[in-house]
Structure formats: structure tokens, C-alpha cells
N, C-alpha and C positions, 0 to 999 in steps of 0.2 A: 643477162641474156636478152638479146633483142626480141621484140615481139614478132610473131609471124607476119603481122600486118604492118609493114614499115610505112610511116607517114611522112611524106615529103612536105617541106614547109617553105620551099623557095618562093612559091606564089604568095604565101602568107607574108613572108618577109618583105616582098616587093610592095604589097598593099600597105604594110606598116610604114614603110619609108615614105609613102606618099601622104601620110596623115600629117596634119598640122601639129605644131608643138603644143598648142593650147589643148588639143584633144588628148595628147599623150600625158599632159600634166594633170589631168583630172584624177583625183584620188577616188578609187572605188572601194578599197579596203584599208582601214586603219586599225591596227592592233596596238594597244597600249598596255604594257606590263601585264600580259595575260598569264594567269596561274590556274592550274587545274589540279586539285588535291582530292584523292580518293581515300576513304577510310576502309581498312580491311581488318578482319579478325584473324589473328595468327593461329587460333585454335580451331579444331574441327568440332562442330556441334551437329550431332546426328539426327536430332528430331526437334519438333516444335516444343515439346514439353521441356526438354533440357534447355532450350533457348529461353523460354519464359522464366524458368527457375533462375537461370543466370542473370536474366535481365532484372528480375525482382530483387536479387541480391546485389545488383550493380557490379556483377562479377564478369562482365563481358569486356575483354581486353580489345583495344583498337590500336592499329598501327596506321600511320599516314603514309601514303605513297604519292609523291609529287610527279605527275605525268607531264605537265607543262610548267616551266619555271621562268617567270619574268620575261616572256617573249613579246617583243615589239617589232613592228615593221609597217611599211607603207607600200601599197600596190597601186600603181596608176593604170588608167584605162589602156588596154592592149598589152599589158605586161603578161609574161608567161613565167610564173615562178615555180621552181621545183623544190621539193622538200626531200632531203636525203639524210641517211643515218641508219644505224643498225636496228634490228627489230627491238621494239620497246623504247625507242628514242623519243616517242611522243608525236610522231608525224600524223598518224591517223586521228589521234585525239584532237590535235590542233585543227585538222580539217573539219572535224565534227563540230567544233566550237564555231568556226567560221560559217559553216552551213546552218548553224542554229539548232543542230541536233542536241548539243550540250550547252549548258550555261556555265561560263567560267567561274571558278571559286572567287577570284579577284581579277580586276582589270576591266578594260573596256574594248569592245570590238564594234566598229562602225562599218556597215556595208551599204553601198549605194548601187542598186541594180538588182535584177532578177537572177537568182542562182539556180543552176541545174546541178544538183549534187549526185555524182555517180560514185557512191561510196560502196556500201554493202548492198548490191543490187537485189531487190526483192526482200530486204530485211523487214519491211512492214507488211508483208503478205500474211493473210490468214490461211493456214493450210486446209481448212475445211470449206473455204469459199472457192468457187470456180475461178478460172482465169479471167473471165468477163467481169465477175464481181470484184476481183482484186484490182482490176484496172481502175475502177472508181474508188476503191479503198486506198490503194497506194497513191493514186493521183491526188486524192484529198489530203493525204499526209504531206505530199510535196507542195500543197497550196493551190492546186488547180480546182476550179469550180466544176460542179456537176454539169453545167451547161457547156463549158469548154470541153470537158471530157467526152460528152455526148457528140459534140460537133467534130471531134477528132478521133472518135472510137475506131472507125473503119481504117484510118491511117495507122493507128497503133496496132490494130489486129493484123493488118497486111505486113507491116514491118517486122512483127514478131515471128511470122511464118508458122504460127502454131495451129492455125486452121480450126478444125473441130475440137482440138484439145482445149480450146478456150472455154468449153462448156463442162469440163470435168474439174474436180477439186485439185488445188495446187499440191496437196500432199502426194498426189500420184505423178508429179512432175520430176524429171531428172534435174540435177543442179544446172545443167546447160539450158534447159527449157525455162527455168526460173530466171536465169540471168538474161535470156533473150527478152522475156516479158518485162523485166525490170528496166533493162536498157531502153526498150521501146517506149515505155512510159516516161522515163526521166528525160529523154531527149526530144519529146514532142514539141517543146517550145524552143524559140530562139533566145537563149539566155544572154545576159550581160556578163555573167561570171560562170565559168565551167570548172567544177571541182572533180578531179579524177584520182581515185585511190586504187591503183593496180588493176584497172578495168579496161585497158586498151586491147585486150584479147578476150572476147566473149563468145561462148558457144562454139559451134563447129567451124570448119574452114570457110565455108560459104558465108556464114553469118559474120565471122571475123572480118572478112573483106568488106561486107556491107556496113558493119559498125565502124570500121576504120574509116571508110569513106564519109560516114556521117560526122565523125569527130573532125575529120579534115575540113569538111564544109563549115563546121563551127569555128575552127581555127581561122579559116580564110575570111570569116565575117568580122574578124577583129575582136573576138570575145577575149575577155581577161581570163587567164587560166591559172589554176593551182593544181600541181601534179605531184603525186607520190609514186615513185617507181624505184625498184631495185636495179634497173638497167641504167647505169651511168651514161652509157652511149645515148640512150633515149633522152635522158634529161638534157644532155649537152645539145642535142639536135632540136629539141622542142622548146627549151626554156632560155630566156635571156637573163633571169635572175635565179639564184639558188640560196636556200638557207640550209645549213648543216646543223642538225640537232643531235645532241647527245645527253641522255638522262634528263630530257625535257628542256635543256638550255641551249641557246644558240652558241655554237662553237665558232661559226664563221658565216658571213653572208656577203653577197656581192655578185659579180658577173659569173655566169654559169661555168665558163672554162676554168677560171681561177679557183673557185670553190670546189668544183668536182675533182680537179687535179690534186688539190690539197687533201681531200677526203680519201682518194685512192692511195696516196702515199701513206696515209695513216693506217690503212688496213692491210698493207702489204706484209 
């Protein structure tokens, strides 16, 4: 399903075509044999006492779940790469590894440039802190200094449209209000790399228009993009490269049109 806020990229493509080959050849992300393995317990343990007893007896069974399996790719400056696949394919986990939220079990990820990760907006918020306090908390998690956040506070507050609600605890916010604040904090910088995980539609209709315009301006600045979306139409329009993941492994990678068409045929 297309997002309510359709992003035109003709202007962006025009700007891209004017760039020199040397700029396009600059590698900004290099992933080499990335693996992410989680350990899970198949049995239900109801309380701490039971867990401790089983741990002392070495009776806790573990199962391994491979979320990302031997993934390698190179992304050049100005590339827009989409990640597609069914739920549980490993797309969001891979984005979190690239963003530095998770450390891979094996493999190497090299990133050159400042990242703006629009993943789980507001995931780092403390529900007992006010919106104002969470601007500084969440901003610090994203790597912004206190001085920088103080200098851009008014801009963040204005963009969020939360007004007096910035002075009340986040636990009283709706999900839309949390997303508005998270988006406003995450996009306050002009990043080199923009990571988007199903967040092209944020908040109410008015804010979706504004957030869409903000993302469009970032696209037009030549930022490198990684995008997860279940809208294949959106992926085709916004991306020049695509990786198709299944059970954590790359099924196919290449130009957006070819990979998306192959994926659609596989799910018909």
C-alpha cells in the first residue's frame, strides 16, 4: 500500500545525474559476512526462583535463531537501497546493525558518515520524563551533544507541534505524539546516511505532509538511504538498489526493478 504522503524524486534523480563519478564511487557502507544469532529458551520459566534453580542445575535449554545470515554488500554515496522480504526475514535487524544499535555476532560493518536512524521512533524515551527531558535523553542516545540539542531545541519543539505537551510525561502521550517527537529529534541534523524502517507516514495527516517534505529535502540533498518498506511501489520509486532477504539470507540483490519484480512473482 502506498503511503498517504507520496514522495516525488524527479528532482533528486536530476541532482544525482549531475554528480561526478568519483563522488558516486565513494563507499559509505561496507558489510562483510554479517551474521546475527540470538539464543532463545524454548521452555516457559514463570519466575526468578525457577530460573535460578534451572541455571544452577545447568538445565536451561537454549535454541539458536539466525536472524541475519552471511550478508555482504557495498553502498556508495548517494545510493538508495531498499530491503524487501516477508516479516521475520531479517530486514529490521540488519538496519539496527548498520545503525549501531546492535553488534553483529560475526562479520564486519564499516560506516563512513553521520547516520540518522529513523527506526522505532521514540524507542529510547523514558515514560516518566517530560517531552522536553526526553529531547535531551533521546538526542544523547542518537549521539547529539547537550550543547547541540540546546541550540536546536526550539526548532525541535516547533517541528513536533506538541506545544505545552512537551512539559508533561511521555507516558501520557498517544503513539502519534511519541512518533512526532521521535521524528523531530532524529531529523534535526543533515545526515550523510538516512535509515528508514516503515516510518514514511508519521502522526496525523498534517504532520505526515510535513514529515514527508522533510524526508524529501533529505533525499534531495544527496543523502545515502537504506529503506525498509512493505510497499514495493514505494521501493521501486525511491530506490536504485534492492536486497531481497529470506530467513536472514540474501536471495537476490541488484537494481530495484529487477529484484522487486522477481520478489512479487515469488509471492503471487
